[in-house]
C-alpha positions as CSV (number, residue, x, y, z in Angstrom):
1,X,-23.8,-28.6,27.3
2,X,-24.0,-30.2,23.8
3,X,-24.1,-34.1,22.7
4,X,-21.0,-35.3,21.8
5,X,-22.3,-37.0,18.9
6,X,-24.4,-34.5,17.2
7,X,-24.0,-31.2,18.8
8,X,-27.9,-30.7,19.8
9,X,-28.5,-30.1,23.6
10,X,-27.6,-32.7,25.9
11,X,-30.1,-34.4,28.5
12,X,-27.5,-36.8,30.3
13,X,-23.9,-37.1,31.0
14,X,-22.0,-40.9,30.5
15,X,-21.6,-42.4,33.9
16,X,-18.1,-43.7,32.5
17,X,-16.4,-40.8,31.1
18,X,-18.6,-37.8,31.6
19,X,-19.6,-37.1,27.9
20,X,-22.6,-35.4,27.3
21,X,-25.5,-37.3,25.4
22,X,-28.8,-36.1,24.0
23,X,-31.8,-38.6,24.3
24,X,-31.4,-40.0,20.8
25,X,-27.5,-41.1,21.4
26,X,-27.8,-42.3,25.1
27,X,-27.5,-46.0,25.7
28,X,-27.3,-47.9,28.7
29,X,-24.9,-50.5,30.4
30,X,-24.7,-51.8,33.9
31,X,-22.5,-49.8,36.4
32,X,-20.9,-51.3,39.6
33,X,-21.1,-49.6,42.5
34,X,-19.7,-51.8,44.9
35,X,-18.2,-55.1,45.3
36,X,-17.7,-57.1,48.6
37,X,-16.6,-60.9,49.6
38,X,-19.3,-63.0,51.4
39,X,-18.8,-64.6,54.5
40,X,-18.7,-67.9,52.4
41,X,-15.7,-66.8,50.6
42,X,-17.7,-65.4,47.0
43,X,-17.5,-62.2,45.5
44,X,-20.7,-60.2,44.8
45,X,-21.2,-56.6,43.4
46,X,-24.3,-54.1,43.8
47,X,-25.1,-53.3,40.2
48,X,-27.1,-50.3,38.7
49,X,-28.5,-51.5,35.6
50,X,-29.4,-49.1,32.9
51,X,-26.8,-46.4,33.7
52,X,-26.1,-43.8,31.0
53,X,-23.6,-44.6,28.4
54,X,-22.1,-42.6,25.5
55,X,-21.0,-45.7,23.2
56,X,-17.8,-44.2,22.6
57,X,-15.6,-44.7,25.8
58,X,-14.5,-48.1,26.5
59,X,-14.8,-49.0,30.2
60,X,-12.2,-51.7,31.2
61,X,-13.0,-54.8,32.7
62,X,-9.7,-55.3,34.9
63,X,-8.3,-52.6,36.9
64,X,-5.5,-50.6,35.4
65,X,-2.0,-50.3,37.6
66,X,-0.9,-46.9,38.2
67,X,2.8,-46.4,38.0
68,X,4.9,-43.6,39.9
69,X,2.1,-42.8,42.3
70,X,4.5,-42.2,45.0
């Protein structure tokens, strides 16, 4: 695969969208792998710090509603 930005050989894929990126263009962003509610009622998340990010896609903070999924 080639880097989305410069078309040189890629070394990783964006965790959020799958775009290929080389070492020069790789960025990092936290990635939530699981959320849960504790016995006391608070919400927590298991997060991987430094997940590969392409710098192009825009991961959404809130869930997106899916219509017509019947």
